[in-house]
HTML snippet that shows the backbone in 3Dmol.js (N, CA, C, O; Angstrom):
<script src="https://3Dmol.org/build/3Dmol-min.js"></script>
<div id="view" style="width:600px;height:400px;position:relative"></div>
<script>
const pdb = `
ATOM      1  N   MET A   1      -5.150  -0.715  21.203  1.00  0.00           N
ATOM      2  CA  MET A   1      -6.239  -1.106  20.312  1.00  0.00           C
ATOM      3  C   MET A   1      -5.877  -0.733  18.870  1.00  0.00           C
ATOM      4  O   MET A   1      -5.318   0.333  18.614  1.00  0.00           O
ATOM      5  N   SER A   2      -6.197  -1.608  17.960  1.00  0.00           N
ATOM      6  CA  SER A   2      -5.875  -1.405  16.556  1.00  0.00           C
ATOM      7  C   SER A   2      -6.894  -0.491  15.879  1.00  0.00           C
ATOM      8  O   SER A   2      -8.084  -0.511  16.195  1.00  0.00           O
ATOM      9  N   VAL A   3      -6.399   0.298  14.955  1.00  0.00           N
ATOM     10  CA  VAL A   3      -7.266   1.164  14.160  1.00  0.00           C
ATOM     11  C   VAL A   3      -7.958   0.357  13.065  1.00  0.00           C
ATOM     12  O   VAL A   3      -8.979   0.779  12.523  1.00  0.00           O
ATOM     13  N   VAL A   4      -7.394  -0.810  12.744  1.00  0.00           N
ATOM     14  CA  VAL A   4      -7.947  -1.685  11.715  1.00  0.00           C
ATOM     15  C   VAL A   4      -8.433  -2.962  12.391  1.00  0.00           C
ATOM     16  O   VAL A   4      -7.663  -3.644  13.066  1.00  0.00           O
ATOM     17  N   GLN A   5      -9.700  -3.280  12.210  1.00  0.00           N
ATOM     18  CA  GLN A   5     -10.274  -4.483  12.821  1.00  0.00           C
ATOM     19  C   GLN A   5      -9.582  -5.738  12.311  1.00  0.00           C
ATOM     20  O   GLN A   5      -9.171  -6.594  13.094  1.00  0.00           O
ATOM     21  N   ARG A   6      -9.458  -5.841  11.003  1.00  0.00           N
ATOM     22  CA  ARG A   6      -8.816  -7.004  10.366  1.00  0.00           C
ATOM     23  C   ARG A   6      -8.130  -6.496   9.110  1.00  0.00           C
ATOM     24  O   ARG A   6      -8.794  -6.039   8.179  1.00  0.00           O
ATOM     25  N   TRP A   7      -6.801  -6.571   9.079  1.00  0.00           N
ATOM     26  CA  TRP A   7      -6.032  -6.095   7.934  1.00  0.00           C
ATOM     27  C   TRP A   7      -6.313  -6.941   6.707  1.00  0.00           C
ATOM     28  O   TRP A   7      -6.389  -8.167   6.788  1.00  0.00           O
ATOM     29  N   SER A   8      -6.463  -6.286   5.586  1.00  0.00           N
ATOM     30  CA  SER A   8      -6.612  -6.973   4.301  1.00  0.00           C
ATOM     31  C   SER A   8      -5.499  -6.461   3.388  1.00  0.00           C
ATOM     32  O   SER A   8      -4.719  -5.589   3.773  1.00  0.00           O
ATOM     33  N   GLY A   9      -5.437  -7.002   2.196  1.00  0.00           N
ATOM     34  CA  GLY A   9      -4.459  -6.528   1.230  1.00  0.00           C
ATOM     35  C   GLY A   9      -4.639  -5.053   0.912  1.00  0.00           C
ATOM     36  O   GLY A   9      -3.663  -4.342   0.673  1.00  0.00           O
ATOM     37  N   ARG A  10      -5.882  -4.593   0.907  1.00  0.00           N
ATOM     38  CA  ARG A  10      -6.144  -3.178   0.618  1.00  0.00           C
ATOM     39  C   ARG A  10      -5.546  -2.291   1.693  1.00  0.00           C
ATOM     40  O   ARG A  10      -4.828  -1.342   1.379  1.00  0.00           O
ATOM     41  N   GLU A  11      -5.832  -2.586   2.970  1.00  0.00           N
ATOM     42  CA  GLU A  11      -5.291  -1.763   4.053  1.00  0.00           C
ATOM     43  C   GLU A  11      -3.765  -1.848   4.114  1.00  0.00           C
ATOM     44  O   GLU A  11      -3.089  -0.872   4.440  1.00  0.00           O
ATOM     45  N   THR A  12      -3.241  -3.021   3.796  1.00  0.00           N
ATOM     46  CA  THR A  12      -1.791  -3.192   3.778  1.00  0.00           C
ATOM     47  C   THR A  12      -1.173  -2.237   2.761  1.00  0.00           C
ATOM     48  O   THR A  12      -0.180  -1.569   3.049  1.00  0.00           O
ATOM     49  N   ARG A  13      -1.763  -2.179   1.580  1.00  0.00           N
ATOM     50  CA  ARG A  13      -1.248  -1.289   0.530  1.00  0.00           C
ATOM     51  C   ARG A  13      -1.372   0.177   0.940  1.00  0.00           C
ATOM     52  O   ARG A  13      -0.456   0.969   0.720  1.00  0.00           O
ATOM     53  N   VAL A  14      -2.501   0.529   1.533  1.00  0.00           N
ATOM     54  CA  VAL A  14      -2.706   1.907   1.978  1.00  0.00           C
ATOM     55  C   VAL A  14      -1.663   2.279   3.038  1.00  0.00           C
ATOM     56  O   VAL A  14      -1.122   3.385   3.013  1.00  0.00           O
ATOM     57  N   LEU A  15      -1.380   1.360   3.966  1.00  0.00           N
ATOM     58  CA  LEU A  15      -0.372   1.629   4.985  1.00  0.00           C
ATOM     59  C   LEU A  15       1.006   1.800   4.353  1.00  0.00           C
ATOM     60  O   LEU A  15       1.740   2.725   4.701  1.00  0.00           O
ATOM     61  N   ARG A  16       1.352   0.928   3.445  1.00  0.00           N
ATOM     62  CA  ARG A  16       2.664   1.027   2.791  1.00  0.00           C
ATOM     63  C   ARG A  16       2.809   2.371   2.077  1.00  0.00           C
ATOM     64  O   ARG A  16       3.851   3.019   2.168  1.00  0.00           O
ATOM     65  N   HIS A  17       1.776   2.777   1.379  1.00  0.00           N
ATOM     66  CA  HIS A  17       1.816   4.066   0.686  1.00  0.00           C
ATOM     67  C   HIS A  17       1.888   5.227   1.675  1.00  0.00           C
ATOM     68  O   HIS A  17       2.620   6.190   1.446  1.00  0.00           O
ATOM     69  N   ALA A  18       1.132   5.143   2.773  1.00  0.00           N
ATOM     70  CA  ALA A  18       1.156   6.205   3.783  1.00  0.00           C
ATOM     71  C   ALA A  18       2.543   6.333   4.404  1.00  0.00           C
ATOM     72  O   ALA A  18       2.985   7.432   4.738  1.00  0.00           O
ATOM     73  N   LEU A  19       3.220   5.203   4.554  1.00  0.00           N
ATOM     74  CA  LEU A  19       4.577   5.212   5.109  1.00  0.00           C
ATOM     75  C   LEU A  19       5.623   5.580   4.063  1.00  0.00           C
ATOM     76  O   LEU A  19       6.793   5.801   4.375  1.00  0.00           O
ATOM     77  N   ARG A  20       5.164   5.639   2.809  1.00  0.00           N
ATOM     78  CA  ARG A  20       6.042   5.975   1.681  1.00  0.00           C
ATOM     79  C   ARG A  20       7.211   5.000   1.570  1.00  0.00           C
ATOM     80  O   ARG A  20       8.368   5.390   1.413  1.00  0.00           O
ATOM     81  N   LEU A  21       6.863   3.719   1.657  1.00  0.00           N
ATOM     82  CA  LEU A  21       7.864   2.662   1.550  1.00  0.00           C
ATOM     83  C   LEU A  21       7.681   1.876   0.262  1.00  0.00           C
ATOM     84  O   LEU A  21       6.566   1.731  -0.239  1.00  0.00           O
ATOM     85  N   THR A  22       8.778   1.378  -0.262  1.00  0.00           N
ATOM     86  CA  THR A  22       8.698   0.465  -1.396  1.00  0.00           C
ATOM     87  C   THR A  22       8.203  -0.882  -0.880  1.00  0.00           C
ATOM     88  O   THR A  22       8.200  -1.134   0.325  1.00  0.00           O
ATOM     89  N   VAL A  23       7.789  -1.733  -1.798  1.00  0.00           N
ATOM     90  CA  VAL A  23       7.376  -3.086  -1.411  1.00  0.00           C
ATOM     91  C   VAL A  23       8.533  -3.774  -0.688  1.00  0.00           C
ATOM     92  O   VAL A  23       8.337  -4.424   0.339  1.00  0.00           O
ATOM     93  N   ARG A  24       9.719  -3.625  -1.226  1.00  0.00           N
ATOM     94  CA  ARG A  24      10.900  -4.275  -0.643  1.00  0.00           C
ATOM     95  C   ARG A  24      11.146  -3.795   0.796  1.00  0.00           C
ATOM     96  O   ARG A  24      11.352  -4.613   1.692  1.00  0.00           O
ATOM     97  N   ASP A  25      11.127  -2.490   1.017  1.00  0.00           N
ATOM     98  CA  ASP A  25      11.382  -1.953   2.356  1.00  0.00           C
ATOM     99  C   ASP A  25      10.270  -2.320   3.338  1.00  0.00           C
ATOM    100  O   ASP A  25      10.539  -2.653   4.492  1.00  0.00           O
ATOM    101  N   PHE A  26       9.039  -2.259   2.882  1.00  0.00           N
ATOM    102  CA  PHE A  26       7.895  -2.625   3.718  1.00  0.00           C
ATOM    103  C   PHE A  26       8.000  -4.088   4.130  1.00  0.00           C
ATOM    104  O   PHE A  26       7.811  -4.425   5.299  1.00  0.00           O
ATOM    105  N   ALA A  27       8.300  -4.952   3.171  1.00  0.00           N
ATOM    106  CA  ALA A  27       8.444  -6.380   3.454  1.00  0.00           C
ATOM    107  C   ALA A  27       9.574  -6.629   4.451  1.00  0.00           C
ATOM    108  O   ALA A  27       9.436  -7.434   5.371  1.00  0.00           O
ATOM    109  N   GLU A  28      10.680  -5.935   4.260  1.00  0.00           N
ATOM    110  CA  GLU A  28      11.818  -6.097   5.163  1.00  0.00           C
ATOM    111  C   GLU A  28      11.435  -5.704   6.591  1.00  0.00           C
ATOM    112  O   GLU A  28      11.782  -6.399   7.546  1.00  0.00           O
ATOM    113  N   ASP A  29      10.722  -4.591   6.731  1.00  0.00           N
ATOM    114  CA  ASP A  29      10.286  -4.147   8.062  1.00  0.00           C
ATOM    115  C   ASP A  29       9.366  -5.165   8.728  1.00  0.00           C
ATOM    116  O   ASP A  29       9.389  -5.320   9.949  1.00  0.00           O
ATOM    117  N   LEU A  30       8.557  -5.857   7.932  1.00  0.00           N
ATOM    118  CA  LEU A  30       7.639  -6.864   8.468  1.00  0.00           C
ATOM    119  C   LEU A  30       8.289  -8.236   8.638  1.00  0.00           C
ATOM    120  O   LEU A  30       7.766  -9.098   9.345  1.00  0.00           O
ATOM    121  N   GLY A  31       9.433  -8.427   7.982  1.00  0.00           N
ATOM    122  CA  GLY A  31      10.099  -9.723   8.065  1.00  0.00           C
ATOM    123  C   GLY A  31       9.510 -10.765   7.133  1.00  0.00           C
ATOM    124  O   GLY A  31       9.526 -11.960   7.427  1.00  0.00           O
ATOM    125  N   VAL A  32       8.987 -10.297   6.000  1.00  0.00           N
ATOM    126  CA  VAL A  32       8.433 -11.211   4.993  1.00  0.00           C
ATOM    127  C   VAL A  32       9.103 -10.915   3.650  1.00  0.00           C
ATOM    128  O   VAL A  32       9.801  -9.913   3.496  1.00  0.00           O
ATOM    129  N   ALA A  33       8.880 -11.794   2.698  1.00  0.00           N
ATOM    130  CA  ALA A  33       9.425 -11.600   1.353  1.00  0.00           C
ATOM    131  C   ALA A  33       8.612 -10.531   0.611  1.00  0.00           C
ATOM    132  O   ALA A  33       7.407 -10.407   0.830  1.00  0.00           O
ATOM    133  N   PRO A  34       9.265  -9.764  -0.262  1.00  0.00           N
ATOM    134  CA  PRO A  34       8.527  -8.777  -1.060  1.00  0.00           C
ATOM    135  C   PRO A  34       7.379  -9.409  -1.840  1.00  0.00           C
ATOM    136  O   PRO A  34       6.325  -8.796  -2.011  1.00  0.00           O
ATOM    137  N   ARG A  35       7.584 -10.618  -2.305  1.00  0.00           N
ATOM    138  CA  ARG A  35       6.521 -11.305  -3.045  1.00  0.00           C
ATOM    139  C   ARG A  35       5.266 -11.497  -2.183  1.00  0.00           C
ATOM    140  O   ARG A  35       4.145 -11.452  -2.689  1.00  0.00           O
ATOM    141  N   THR A  36       5.466 -11.710  -0.887  1.00  0.00           N
ATOM    142  CA  THR A  36       4.332 -11.870   0.030  1.00  0.00           C
ATOM    143  C   THR A  36       3.506 -10.590   0.070  1.00  0.00           C
ATOM    144  O   THR A  36       2.279 -10.642  -0.005  1.00  0.00           O
ATOM    145  N   VAL A  37       4.165  -9.449   0.187  1.00  0.00           N
ATOM    146  CA  VAL A  37       3.457  -8.163   0.215  1.00  0.00           C
ATOM    147  C   VAL A  37       2.714  -7.946  -1.102  1.00  0.00           C
ATOM    148  O   VAL A  37       1.569  -7.495  -1.106  1.00  0.00           O
ATOM    149  N   THR A  38       3.362  -8.265  -2.205  1.00  0.00           N
ATOM    150  CA  THR A  38       2.730  -8.119  -3.513  1.00  0.00           C
ATOM    151  C   THR A  38       1.473  -8.981  -3.603  1.00  0.00           C
ATOM    152  O   THR A  38       0.454  -8.530  -4.128  1.00  0.00           O
ATOM    153  N   LYS A  39       1.531 -10.206  -3.102  1.00  0.00           N
ATOM    154  CA  LYS A  39       0.353 -11.091  -3.105  1.00  0.00           C
ATOM    155  C   LYS A  39      -0.771 -10.509  -2.251  1.00  0.00           C
ATOM    156  O   LYS A  39      -1.934 -10.524  -2.653  1.00  0.00           O
ATOM    157  N   TRP A  40      -0.420  -9.996  -1.076  1.00  0.00           N
ATOM    158  CA  TRP A  40      -1.441  -9.396  -0.213  1.00  0.00           C
ATOM    159  C   TRP A  40      -2.139  -8.266  -0.942  1.00  0.00           C
ATOM    160  O   TRP A  40      -3.367  -8.207  -1.010  1.00  0.00           O
ATOM    161  N   GLU A  41      -1.327  -7.370  -1.487  1.00  0.00           N
ATOM    162  CA  GLU A  41      -1.889  -6.186  -2.128  1.00  0.00           C
ATOM    163  C   GLU A  41      -2.735  -6.537  -3.342  1.00  0.00           C
ATOM    164  O   GLU A  41      -3.782  -5.929  -3.564  1.00  0.00           O
ATOM    165  N   SER A  42      -2.295  -7.505  -4.123  1.00  0.00           N
ATOM    166  CA  SER A  42      -3.072  -7.885  -5.307  1.00  0.00           C
ATOM    167  C   SER A  42      -4.357  -8.617  -4.915  1.00  0.00           C
ATOM    168  O   SER A  42      -5.303  -8.673  -5.700  1.00  0.00           O
ATOM    169  N   GLY A  43      -4.392  -9.175  -3.710  1.00  0.00           N
ATOM    170  CA  GLY A  43      -5.586  -9.870  -3.224  1.00  0.00           C
ATOM    171  C   GLY A  43      -6.665  -8.927  -2.735  1.00  0.00           C
ATOM    172  O   GLY A  43      -7.814  -9.329  -2.554  1.00  0.00           O
ATOM    173  N   GLY A  44      -6.299  -7.675  -2.520  1.00  0.00           N
ATOM    174  CA  GLY A  44      -7.281  -6.674  -2.091  1.00  0.00           C
ATOM    175  C   GLY A  44      -7.995  -7.047  -0.812  1.00  0.00           C
ATOM    176  O   GLY A  44      -7.383  -7.550   0.130  1.00  0.00           O
ATOM    177  N   GLU A  45      -9.291  -6.800  -0.784  1.00  0.00           N
ATOM    178  CA  GLU A  45     -10.115  -7.068   0.399  1.00  0.00           C
ATOM    179  C   GLU A  45     -10.200  -8.555   0.734  1.00  0.00           C
ATOM    180  O   GLU A  45     -10.455  -8.921   1.881  1.00  0.00           O
ATOM    181  N   LYS A  46      -9.990  -9.403  -0.255  1.00  0.00           N
ATOM    182  CA  LYS A  46     -10.145 -10.847  -0.051  1.00  0.00           C
ATOM    183  C   LYS A  46      -8.995 -11.470   0.723  1.00  0.00           C
ATOM    184  O   LYS A  46      -9.162 -12.515   1.352  1.00  0.00           O
ATOM    185  N   HIS A  47      -7.819 -10.829   0.680  1.00  0.00           N
ATOM    186  CA  HIS A  47      -6.665 -11.425   1.340  1.00  0.00           C
ATOM    187  C   HIS A  47      -6.456 -10.836   2.724  1.00  0.00           C
ATOM    188  O   HIS A  47      -6.456  -9.618   2.901  1.00  0.00           O
ATOM    189  N   GLN A  48      -6.277 -11.716   3.706  1.00  0.00           N
ATOM    190  CA  GLN A  48      -5.997 -11.277   5.067  1.00  0.00           C
ATOM    191  C   GLN A  48      -4.747 -11.992   5.563  1.00  0.00           C
ATOM    192  O   GLN A  48      -4.710 -13.222   5.611  1.00  0.00           O
ATOM    193  N   PRO A  49      -3.717 -11.221   5.934  1.00  0.00           N
ATOM    194  CA  PRO A  49      -2.493 -11.824   6.453  1.00  0.00           C
ATOM    195  C   PRO A  49      -2.756 -12.653   7.716  1.00  0.00           C
ATOM    196  O   PRO A  49      -3.755 -12.457   8.407  1.00  0.00           O
ATOM    197  N   ARG A  50      -1.848 -13.572   7.996  1.00  0.00           N
ATOM    198  CA  ARG A  50      -1.942 -14.431   9.189  1.00  0.00           C
ATOM    199  C   ARG A  50      -1.990 -13.576  10.458  1.00  0.00           C
ATOM    200  O   ARG A  50      -1.549 -12.427  10.448  1.00  0.00           O
ATOM    201  N   PRO A  51      -2.522 -14.133  11.545  1.00  0.00           N
ATOM    202  CA  PRO A  51      -2.672 -13.370  12.796  1.00  0.00           C
ATOM    203  C   PRO A  51      -1.386 -12.709  13.293  1.00  0.00           C
ATOM    204  O   PRO A  51      -1.426 -11.563  13.741  1.00  0.00           O
ATOM    205  N   GLU A  52      -0.257 -13.397  13.226  1.00  0.00           N
ATOM    206  CA  GLU A  52       0.985 -12.792  13.717  1.00  0.00           C
ATOM    207  C   GLU A  52       1.401 -11.597  12.855  1.00  0.00           C
ATOM    208  O   GLU A  52       2.029 -10.660  13.346  1.00  0.00           O
ATOM    209  N   LEU A  53       1.050 -11.638  11.576  1.00  0.00           N
ATOM    210  CA  LEU A  53       1.351 -10.507  10.698  1.00  0.00           C
ATOM    211  C   LEU A  53       0.323  -9.398  10.867  1.00  0.00           C
ATOM    212  O   LEU A  53       0.631  -8.227  10.643  1.00  0.00           O
ATOM    213  N   GLN A  54      -0.892  -9.754  11.259  1.00  0.00           N
ATOM    214  CA  GLN A  54      -1.886  -8.731  11.615  1.00  0.00           C
ATOM    215  C   GLN A  54      -1.333  -7.893  12.771  1.00  0.00           C
ATOM    216  O   GLN A  54      -1.427  -6.665  12.757  1.00  0.00           O
ATOM    217  N   ARG A  55      -0.758  -8.565  13.768  1.00  0.00           N
ATOM    218  CA  ARG A  55      -0.183  -7.856  14.917  1.00  0.00           C
ATOM    219  C   ARG A  55       1.003  -6.993  14.482  1.00  0.00           C
ATOM    220  O   ARG A  55       1.164  -5.868  14.955  1.00  0.00           O
ATOM    221  N   ALA A  56       1.831  -7.523  13.581  1.00  0.00           N
ATOM    222  CA  ALA A  56       2.983  -6.754  13.091  1.00  0.00           C
ATOM    223  C   ALA A  56       2.511  -5.499  12.358  1.00  0.00           C
ATOM    224  O   ALA A  56       3.125  -4.440  12.490  1.00  0.00           O
ATOM    225  N   LEU A  57       1.433  -5.606  11.593  1.00  0.00           N
ATOM    226  CA  LEU A  57       0.878  -4.440  10.899  1.00  0.00           C
ATOM    227  C   LEU A  57       0.325  -3.427  11.905  1.00  0.00           C
ATOM    228  O   LEU A  57       0.485  -2.220  11.727  1.00  0.00           O
ATOM    229  N   ASP A  58      -0.330  -3.927  12.967  1.00  0.00           N
ATOM    230  CA  ASP A  58      -0.806  -3.036  14.032  1.00  0.00           C
ATOM    231  C   ASP A  58       0.366  -2.258  14.631  1.00  0.00           C
ATOM    232  O   ASP A  58       0.289  -1.046  14.829  1.00  0.00           O
ATOM    233  N   THR A  59       1.445  -2.977  14.912  1.00  0.00           N
ATOM    234  CA  THR A  59       2.627  -2.355  15.506  1.00  0.00           C
ATOM    235  C   THR A  59       3.256  -1.345  14.559  1.00  0.00           C
ATOM    236  O   THR A  59       3.643  -0.253  14.975  1.00  0.00           O
ATOM    237  N   MET A  60       3.356  -1.710  13.286  1.00  0.00           N
ATOM    238  CA  MET A  60       3.939  -0.803  12.298  1.00  0.00           C
ATOM    239  C   MET A  60       3.124   0.492  12.237  1.00  0.00           C
ATOM    240  O   MET A  60       3.684   1.587  12.184  1.00  0.00           O
ATOM    241  N   HIS A  61       1.807   0.354  12.244  1.00  0.00           N
ATOM    242  CA  HIS A  61       0.934   1.533  12.215  1.00  0.00           C
ATOM    243  C   HIS A  61       1.113   2.357  13.487  1.00  0.00           C
ATOM    244  O   HIS A  61       1.234   3.580  13.419  1.00  0.00           O
ATOM    245  N   ALA A  62       1.131   1.704  14.637  1.00  0.00           N
ATOM    246  CA  ALA A  62       1.235   2.406  15.918  1.00  0.00           C
ATOM    247  C   ALA A  62       2.550   3.171  16.044  1.00  0.00           C
ATOM    248  O   ALA A  62       2.588   4.233  16.666  1.00  0.00           O
ATOM    249  N   ARG A  63       3.612   2.653  15.471  1.00  0.00           N
ATOM    250  CA  ARG A  63       4.926   3.289  15.575  1.00  0.00           C
ATOM    251  C   ARG A  63       5.177   4.347  14.500  1.00  0.00           C
ATOM    252  O   ARG A  63       6.190   5.046  14.531  1.00  0.00           O
ATOM    253  N   ALA A  64       4.262   4.455  13.565  1.00  0.00           N
ATOM    254  CA  ALA A  64       4.433   5.424  12.466  1.00  0.00           C
ATOM    255  C   ALA A  64       4.310   6.845  12.997  1.00  0.00           C
ATOM    256  O   ALA A  64       3.582   7.097  13.957  1.00  0.00           O
ATOM    257  N   PRO A  65       5.022   7.766  12.372  1.00  0.00           N
ATOM    258  CA  PRO A  65       4.865   9.182  12.752  1.00  0.00           C
ATOM    259  C   PRO A  65       3.415   9.638  12.537  1.00  0.00           C
ATOM    260  O   PRO A  65       2.686   9.070  11.723  1.00  0.00           O
ATOM    261  N   ASP A  66       3.019  10.660  13.273  1.00  0.00           N
ATOM    262  CA  ASP A  66       1.646  11.174  13.181  1.00  0.00           C
ATOM    263  C   ASP A  66       1.234  11.493  11.747  1.00  0.00           C
ATOM    264  O   ASP A  66       0.118  11.173  11.341  1.00  0.00           O
ATOM    265  N   ALA A  67       2.116  12.116  10.983  1.00  0.00           N
ATOM    266  CA  ALA A  67       1.776  12.490   9.605  1.00  0.00           C
ATOM    267  C   ALA A  67       1.467  11.256   8.762  1.00  0.00           C
ATOM    268  O   ALA A  67       0.562  11.288   7.928  1.00  0.00           O
ATOM    269  N   ASP A  68       2.205  10.180   8.969  1.00  0.00           N
ATOM    270  CA  ASP A  68       1.958   8.947   8.221  1.00  0.00           C
ATOM    271  C   ASP A  68       0.632   8.315   8.633  1.00  0.00           C
ATOM    272  O   ASP A  68      -0.105   7.812   7.785  1.00  0.00           O
ATOM    273  N   ARG A  69       0.323   8.337   9.929  1.00  0.00           N
ATOM    274  CA  ARG A  69      -0.963   7.792  10.390  1.00  0.00           C
ATOM    275  C   ARG A  69      -2.126   8.623   9.855  1.00  0.00           C
ATOM    276  O   ARG A  69      -3.183   8.080   9.535  1.00  0.00           O
ATOM    277  N   GLU A  70      -1.934   9.938   9.756  1.00  0.00           N
ATOM    278  CA  GLU A  70      -2.976  10.803   9.191  1.00  0.00           C
ATOM    279  C   GLU A  70      -3.194  10.497   7.714  1.00  0.00           C
ATOM    280  O   GLU A  70      -4.334  10.425   7.254  1.00  0.00           O
ATOM    281  N   ARG A  71      -2.084  10.313   6.958  1.00  0.00           N
ATOM    282  CA  ARG A  71      -2.204   9.942   5.539  1.00  0.00           C
ATOM    283  C   ARG A  71      -2.948   8.621   5.397  1.00  0.00           C
ATOM    284  O   ARG A  71      -3.784   8.465   4.508  1.00  0.00           O
ATOM    285  N   PHE A  72      -2.642   7.677   6.272  1.00  0.00           N
ATOM    286  CA  PHE A  72      -3.309   6.370   6.254  1.00  0.00           C
ATOM    287  C   PHE A  72      -4.814   6.535   6.488  1.00  0.00           C
ATOM    288  O   PHE A  72      -5.627   5.972   5.755  1.00  0.00           O
ATOM    289  N   ALA A  73      -5.177   7.307   7.512  1.00  0.00           N
ATOM    290  CA  ALA A  73      -6.590   7.507   7.823  1.00  0.00           C
ATOM    291  C   ALA A  73      -7.327   8.182   6.667  1.00  0.00           C
ATOM    292  O   ALA A  73      -8.443   7.793   6.325  1.00  0.00           O
ATOM    293  N   GLU A  74      -6.707   9.180   6.076  1.00  0.00           N
ATOM    294  CA  GLU A  74      -7.332   9.882   4.948  1.00  0.00           C
ATOM    295  C   GLU A  74      -7.523   8.948   3.764  1.00  0.00           C
ATOM    296  O   GLU A  74      -8.578   8.950   3.129  1.00  0.00           O
ATOM    297  N   ALA A  75      -6.511   8.156   3.468  1.00  0.00           N
ATOM    298  CA  ALA A  75      -6.599   7.240   2.323  1.00  0.00           C
ATOM    299  C   ALA A  75      -7.636   6.150   2.559  1.00  0.00           C
ATOM    300  O   ALA A  75      -8.328   5.740   1.628  1.00  0.00           O
ATOM    301  N   ARG A  76      -7.747   5.685   3.780  1.00  0.00           N
ATOM    302  CA  ARG A  76      -8.763   4.650   4.106  1.00  0.00           C
ATOM    303  C   ARG A  76     -10.170   5.160   3.918  1.00  0.00           C
ATOM    304  O   ARG A  76     -11.054   4.410   3.503  1.00  0.00           O
ATOM    305  N   THR A  77     -10.390   6.422   4.216  1.00  0.00           N
ATOM    306  CA  THR A  77     -11.745   6.974   4.104  1.00  0.00           C
ATOM    307  C   THR A  77     -12.025   7.491   2.703  1.00  0.00           C
ATOM    308  O   THR A  77     -13.135   7.939   2.414  1.00  0.00           O
ATOM    309  N   GLY A  78     -11.012   7.429   1.818  1.00  0.00           N
ATOM    310  CA  GLY A  78     -11.211   7.861   0.447  1.00  0.00           C
ATOM    311  C   GLY A  78     -10.981   9.332   0.232  1.00  0.00           C
ATOM    312  O   GLY A  78     -11.225   9.843  -0.861  1.00  0.00           O
ATOM    313  N   ALA A  79     -10.505  10.039   1.270  1.00  0.00           N
ATOM    314  CA  ALA A  79     -10.269  11.470   1.129  1.00  0.00           C
ATOM    315  C   ALA A  79      -8.998  11.756   0.360  1.00  0.00           C
ATOM    316  O   ALA A  79      -8.774  12.881  -0.085  1.00  0.00           O
ATOM    317  N   SER A  80      -8.162  10.736   0.202  1.00  0.00           N
ATOM    318  CA  SER A  80      -6.879  10.920  -0.462  1.00  0.00           C
ATOM    319  C   SER A  80      -6.455   9.603  -1.060  1.00  0.00           C
ATOM    320  O   SER A  80      -6.882   8.546  -0.595  1.00  0.00           O
ATOM    321  N   ASP A  81      -5.606   9.645  -2.102  1.00  0.00           N
ATOM    322  CA  ASP A  81      -5.080   8.402  -2.688  1.00  0.00           C
ATOM    323  C   ASP A  81      -3.692   8.135  -2.260  1.00  0.00           C
ATOM    324  O   ASP A  81      -3.104   7.131  -2.663  1.00  0.00           O
TER     325      ASP A  81
END
`;
const viewer = $3Dmol.createViewer("view");
viewer.addModel(pdb, "pdb");
viewer.setStyle({}, {cartoon: {color: "spectrum"}});
viewer.zoomTo();
viewer.render();
</script>
């Protein structure tokens, strides 16, 4: 089960920061162009990646080390930037 109901550009950015990845590295891990990640992030809550990329984001989150998932959870709730 996913921790995120529907990924948006905001959650995508929070995940990338929690994983401490550059846009380029994050995009490479997802198999998309860096420009795609930049568009998602700049779209904020309004932008939602395609369903297959939603699943890829779920997988990326699930495979992240515990510390990275904790950073993600804290940042999502506003406890941390």
